[in-house]
C-alpha positions as CSV (number, residue, x, y, z in Angstrom):
1,M,37.6,54.5,39.1
2,K,33.9,53.5,39.6
3,A,33.4,54.7,36.2
4,Y,35.1,51.5,34.9
5,D,33.2,48.3,34.4
6,Y,36.0,46.2,34.4
7,L,39.9,46.0,35.4
8,V,41.7,43.4,33.3
9,V,45.0,42.6,34.5
10,G,47.2,41.5,31.8
11,A,47.4,42.8,28.1
12,G,48.0,39.3,26.4
13,L,45.8,37.5,24.1
14,F,43.0,36.6,26.7
15,G,42.6,40.1,28.1
16,A,42.8,41.6,24.9
17,V,40.1,39.5,23.4
18,F,38.0,39.8,26.8
19,A,38.6,43.9,26.8
20,H,37.6,44.2,22.8
21,E,34.4,42.2,23.5
22,A,33.5,43.7,26.6
23,A,34.0,47.2,25.0
24,L,31.9,46.4,22.0
25,R,29.0,45.5,24.4
26,G,29.2,49.1,25.8
27,K,31.4,48.5,28.8
28,K,34.3,50.7,30.1
29,I,37.9,48.8,30.7
30,K,40.7,49.7,32.3
31,V,43.6,47.2,31.2
32,I,47.1,47.1,33.0
33,E,50.2,45.3,32.0
34,K,53.2,44.4,34.0
35,R,55.7,44.4,30.8
36,D,56.4,47.5,28.9
37,H,54.5,46.1,25.9
38,I,51.2,44.6,25.0
39,A,50.4,41.3,23.5
40,G,51.9,39.1,25.9
41,N,53.9,36.1,24.9
42,I,52.7,36.8,21.1
43,Y,54.8,40.1,21.0
44,T,56.7,40.6,17.9
45,H,58.7,43.6,16.9
46,E,60.4,44.4,13.8
47,V,64.8,44.1,13.6
48,D,65.9,44.5,9.7
49,G,62.4,44.2,8.4
50,I,62.0,40.6,10.0
51,Q,59.0,40.2,12.6
52,V,60.7,38.8,15.6
53,H,58.7,36.5,17.9
54,Q,60.4,37.8,21.2
55,Y,59.0,35.1,23.2
56,G,59.6,32.0,21.1
57,A,58.0,30.7,18.1
58,H,54.0,31.2,17.5
59,I,52.1,29.6,14.8
60,F,48.5,30.2,14.6
61,H,46.4,27.0,13.9
62,T,42.8,25.9,14.3
63,S,40.0,23.7,13.0
64,D,37.3,25.9,14.4
65,K,36.3,28.3,11.5
66,Q,34.7,30.5,13.8
67,I,37.9,31.3,15.7
68,W,40.0,31.7,12.3
69,D,37.2,34.2,11.0
70,Y,37.5,36.0,14.3
71,V,41.5,36.4,14.3
72,N,41.4,37.3,10.4
73,Q,39.3,40.2,11.3
74,F,42.7,41.9,12.9
75,A,45.5,40.7,10.3
76,T,45.9,39.2,7.3
77,F,47.6,35.6,7.4
78,N,50.0,33.9,5.1
79,R,50.0,30.4,4.2
80,Y,52.7,29.4,6.7
81,T,52.9,25.9,7.3
82,N,54.8,24.3,10.4
83,S,57.6,22.0,9.3
84,P,60.4,21.9,12.0
85,V,63.3,19.7,11.6
86,A,65.5,18.0,14.3
87,N,69.2,18.4,14.3
88,Y,71.0,15.2,16.2
89,K,74.4,15.5,16.5
90,G,74.5,17.3,13.0
91,K,72.1,14.6,11.4
92,I,69.1,16.3,10.1
93,Y,65.7,14.5,10.4
94,N,61.9,15.6,9.5
95,L,59.5,16.5,12.0
96,P,56.7,15.6,13.0
97,F,57.6,12.0,12.6
98,N,56.6,10.6,9.1
99,M,57.7,8.5,6.5
100,N,60.6,11.0,5.6
101,T,61.9,10.7,9.2
102,F,61.5,6.7,9.0
103,N,63.1,6.5,5.7
104,E,66.1,9.0,6.9
105,L,66.7,6.5,10.0
106,W,66.0,3.2,8.7
107,G,65.6,3.2,5.2
108,T,62.3,2.0,4.9
109,K,60.0,3.0,2.0
110,T,56.7,1.6,2.8
111,P,54.0,2.5,5.8
112,Q,54.2,-1.2,6.5
113,E,57.9,-1.3,6.8
114,A,57.8,1.5,9.1
115,M,55.1,0.0,11.3
116,N,56.9,-3.2,11.5
117,K,60.3,-1.5,12.4
118,I,58.4,0.2,15.5
119,A,56.7,-2.6,16.3
120,E,59.9,-5.1,16.6
121,Q,61.4,-2.3,18.8
122,K,58.5,-1.8,21.1
123,S,58.4,-5.6,21.5
124,A,61.9,-5.6,21.9
125,A,61.7,-3.2,24.6
126,K,58.9,-5.0,26.4
127,I,56.5,-2.0,26.3
128,T,53.0,-3.1,27.5
129,D,49.7,-1.5,26.2
130,Q,49.6,0.6,29.1
131,P,53.1,2.7,29.3
132,K,53.9,3.9,32.6
133,N,55.8,6.8,31.7
134,L,56.8,9.0,29.1
135,E,59.8,7.1,27.7
136,E,57.4,3.9,27.1
137,Q,54.5,6.0,25.6
138,A,57.2,7.4,23.1
139,I,59.0,3.9,22.2
140,S,55.4,2.4,21.9
141,L,54.6,5.2,19.4
142,V,58.0,5.5,17.5
143,G,60.2,2.9,18.6
144,T,63.9,3.0,20.6
145,D,65.6,4.6,17.8
146,I,63.6,7.7,17.3
147,Y,62.9,7.9,20.9
148,Q,66.6,8.0,21.7
149,K,67.7,10.3,19.0
150,L,64.6,12.8,18.7
151,V,62.6,12.4,21.9
152,K,64.8,11.9,24.9
153,G,67.1,14.5,25.2
154,Y,64.7,17.0,24.0
155,T,62.0,16.0,26.1
156,E,64.3,15.9,29.3
157,K,65.8,19.1,28.7
158,Q,62.5,20.8,28.0
159,W,60.9,19.6,31.7
160,G,64.1,19.5,33.5
161,Q,63.2,15.7,34.3
162,K,63.9,12.0,33.3
163,A,61.8,10.9,30.8
164,T,61.1,8.2,33.0
165,D,59.7,10.4,35.6
166,L,57.4,12.1,33.4
167,P,53.9,11.1,32.9
168,A,52.7,9.4,29.8
169,F,50.2,11.8,28.8
170,I,52.7,14.5,27.9
171,I,53.6,12.9,24.8
172,R,50.3,10.9,23.9
173,R,49.2,13.3,21.3
174,L,52.7,13.1,19.4
175,P,52.1,13.5,15.6
176,V,53.0,10.2,14.0
177,R,52.1,9.9,10.5
178,Y,52.6,7.1,8.0
179,T,52.7,9.4,4.8
180,Y,55.4,11.6,3.5
181,D,53.8,14.7,5.1
182,N,56.1,17.3,7.2
183,N,53.3,19.5,8.2
184,Y,53.2,19.5,11.8
185,F,49.6,20.3,12.6
186,N,46.7,18.5,11.5
187,D,44.3,21.5,11.6
188,T,42.2,23.0,8.7
189,Y,43.5,26.4,9.0
190,Q,47.1,27.6,9.7
191,G,49.6,30.6,9.3
192,I,51.1,33.8,10.6
193,P,49.8,37.4,10.5
194,I,51.6,39.3,7.8
195,G,53.4,42.1,10.0
196,G,53.4,40.0,13.2
197,Y,51.3,39.5,16.2
198,T,51.4,42.7,17.9
199,Q,49.0,44.5,15.4
200,I,46.3,41.9,16.5
201,V,46.1,42.7,20.1
202,E,46.8,46.5,19.0
203,K,43.5,46.5,17.1
204,M,41.7,44.5,19.8
205,L,42.8,47.3,22.3
206,D,42.2,50.0,20.1
207,H,38.6,51.3,21.2
208,P,37.5,54.6,23.1
209,Q,36.2,52.4,25.9
210,I,39.6,50.9,26.6
211,D,42.1,52.7,28.5
212,V,45.6,50.6,28.5
213,K,48.5,51.2,30.9
214,T,51.8,49.4,30.6
215,G,54.4,48.8,33.2
216,V,52.3,48.6,35.8
217,D,51.9,45.4,38.4
218,F,49.0,44.6,39.8
219,F,50.5,43.1,42.9
220,D,51.6,46.7,43.6
221,N,48.2,47.9,44.6
222,K,46.2,44.8,44.5
223,E,43.8,45.7,47.7
224,K,43.4,49.0,45.9
225,Y,42.2,47.7,42.4
226,L,39.8,45.3,43.9
227,K,38.3,47.9,46.2
228,D,38.3,50.2,43.2
229,Y,36.7,48.1,40.4
230,P,33.6,46.1,40.3
231,R,34.7,43.2,38.2
232,V,38.4,42.2,37.6
233,I,39.5,39.9,35.0
234,F,42.9,38.5,36.0
235,T,45.0,36.6,33.5
236,G,48.4,36.3,36.0
237,M,49.2,33.0,38.3
238,I,46.4,32.1,40.4
239,D,48.7,30.8,42.9
240,Q,50.5,34.2,43.1
241,Y,47.0,36.1,43.7
242,F,46.4,33.8,46.6
243,N,50.0,35.0,47.7
244,Y,51.1,31.2,47.4
245,Q,49.0,30.3,50.4
246,L,48.3,26.4,49.5
247,G,52.0,26.1,48.2
248,E,53.3,27.1,44.8
249,L,52.3,25.4,41.2
250,E,55.1,24.3,39.3
251,Y,56.0,26.2,36.1
252,R,58.6,25.9,33.6
253,S,60.5,29.2,32.1
254,L,62.5,30.0,28.9
255,R,65.1,32.1,28.2
256,F,66.1,33.4,24.9
257,E,69.2,34.7,23.3
258,S,68.9,36.4,20.2
259,E,71.5,37.3,17.7
260,E,71.5,39.5,14.6
261,L,73.8,38.0,11.7
262,S,75.0,39.3,8.6
263,V,73.8,36.6,6.5
264,D,70.8,36.0,4.3
265,N,69.7,32.6,5.6
266,Y,71.5,30.9,8.5
267,Q,69.4,27.7,8.9
268,G,67.2,27.1,5.9
269,N,64.0,26.9,8.4
270,A,62.2,28.9,10.8
271,V,62.6,26.0,13.5
272,V,65.4,23.5,14.1
273,N,65.1,21.5,17.2
274,Y,68.5,20.1,18.7
275,T,67.4,17.1,20.2
276,D,70.7,15.5,21.6
277,A,71.3,16.3,25.6
278,E,74.6,18.0,25.2
279,T,73.4,21.1,23.4
280,P,71.9,23.4,26.0
281,F,69.2,25.0,24.2
282,T,66.2,23.2,22.6
283,R,65.6,25.0,19.5
284,I,67.0,27.8,17.3
285,I,64.3,30.0,15.5
286,E,65.2,31.7,12.5
287,H,62.5,34.8,12.3
288,K,62.5,35.5,8.7
289,H,61.2,32.0,7.5
290,F,57.9,32.9,9.2
291,E,57.4,35.3,6.5
292,F,59.1,33.6,3.5
293,G,62.3,35.0,3.9
294,K,60.8,38.7,4.1
295,G,63.2,41.2,5.4
296,D,66.6,42.5,4.3
297,K,68.9,41.1,2.2
298,N,72.1,39.8,4.0
299,K,70.6,40.1,7.4
300,T,68.8,37.7,9.8
301,V,67.8,37.1,13.4
302,I,68.1,33.9,15.3
303,T,67.0,33.2,19.0
304,R,68.3,30.2,20.7
305,E,65.6,29.0,23.3
306,Y,66.8,27.4,26.8
307,P,64.3,25.9,28.9
308,V,65.0,26.9,32.8
309,D,63.8,25.7,36.2
310,W,61.3,28.5,37.3
311,K,61.4,30.4,40.4
312,R,59.4,33.2,41.9
313,G,60.2,36.4,40.0
314,D,61.0,34.7,36.7
315,E,58.3,34.3,33.8
316,P,56.3,31.5,34.0
317,Y,55.7,29.9,30.4
318,Y,53.9,26.6,30.4
319,P,52.3,24.6,33.5
320,V,53.6,21.4,34.8
321,N,50.1,19.3,34.7
322,N,51.2,16.4,36.7
323,K,48.8,15.1,39.3
324,R,50.2,17.1,42.2
325,N,50.1,20.5,40.5
326,N,46.5,19.4,39.0
327,G,45.4,18.8,42.4
328,L,46.7,21.9,44.1
329,Y,45.3,23.9,41.2
330,K,41.9,22.3,42.0
331,Q,42.4,23.7,45.5
332,Y,42.9,27.1,44.2
333,T,39.8,27.2,42.2
334,E,38.3,26.5,45.4
335,L,39.6,29.8,46.7
336,A,38.7,31.7,43.4
337,K,35.0,30.8,43.6
338,Q,35.2,32.9,47.0
339,E,36.3,36.0,44.9
340,G,33.1,37.4,44.2
341,N,34.4,39.9,41.6
342,V,37.2,38.1,40.0
343,V,37.4,36.1,37.1
344,F,40.6,34.2,36.5
345,G,41.6,33.6,32.8
346,G,44.4,32.4,30.4
347,R,47.1,30.0,30.6
348,L,48.4,31.0,34.2
349,G,45.0,32.3,35.6
350,Q,43.6,28.3,34.4
351,Y,46.8,26.7,35.2
352,R,46.9,25.0,31.7
353,Y,48.8,25.1,28.4
354,Y,46.7,26.9,25.8
355,D,47.5,27.2,22.1
356,M,46.5,30.9,20.9
357,H,43.2,29.5,19.3
358,Q,42.2,27.9,22.6
359,V,43.0,31.1,24.5
360,I,40.6,33.1,22.2
361,H,38.0,30.3,22.7
362,A,38.5,30.5,26.5
363,A,38.0,34.4,26.5
364,L,35.0,34.3,24.2
365,L,33.5,31.8,26.5
366,A,34.3,34.0,29.4
367,V,32.8,37.3,27.7
368,E,29.6,34.9,27.0
369,Y,29.6,34.1,30.7
370,E,29.8,37.5,31.7
371,L,28.0,39.5,29.1
372,G,25.8,37.2,27.5
């Protein structure tokens, strides 16, 4: 084991970028992954000629040209633009909230008319300039009509809490546009790799200095791994690493139900959000639309996404970054500083919601810090 310079725990994007860059610098790396496949939550696989996003929709977007150029080493990206739509009790609305949405709801035709409507509803709801919770923040941004139809039910399903109990910051960056533009992201670069995401991680890990083993749980032999490897890059849950000794951090989990259908086009869009409270899932993904209908004719694959409460043993998909959890995470980082040969990385190791470009950036920073 001493022949290896690093053990990387987790073959997701953070671990793969770190392993790839360390190998280019002459280091020998062992990568272990508890799932039976590499690529973590960006894993895609082919069904009926369609790249299925097994763990939910992933759209790559960034305004950082260096990150865009970096990821384009490993795949060719198409020009996909994220333009989800909302289904509220059978009525369809454009997302993000923009002039199309306002026109569909209120019949407004100019930005000033829409702004007046939102200001009127904000005033009627007696919302101050310092919203106390997510509900007040949302109403201050888009008014009560949009909040009730397109925000409240979806958000409460997603987080498993009432909007009045959720912090305002969660929705502070909600895209609101006074233009007829359905592009969800403001970033300069956006797309999806032609042929799926798994190939990116495969290429990153395809190096004679890297050995990869899937179906291996770090916690089955934690002490041995720490003893045998001079440096460990750990991308799992930081609280689990320390056996939850300070308490559990909160996470939200997801359940996916995929279905193969004998139709060419089920919903006409890659992502449709179901924003009412009664529908138990938050969205339906139709994967073939990520690559502009590519795949077998008269076949499609859809996935319903259900948010669920996380408990030990479940897959943690995103952290609940409220005051209590952020404070607890800070205490865990103090413990982490005492682990001399372990680097904690990724969304679970650093307890933050990362987009893909942010994961790559964080991994490259870790490489720079470790190896210069």
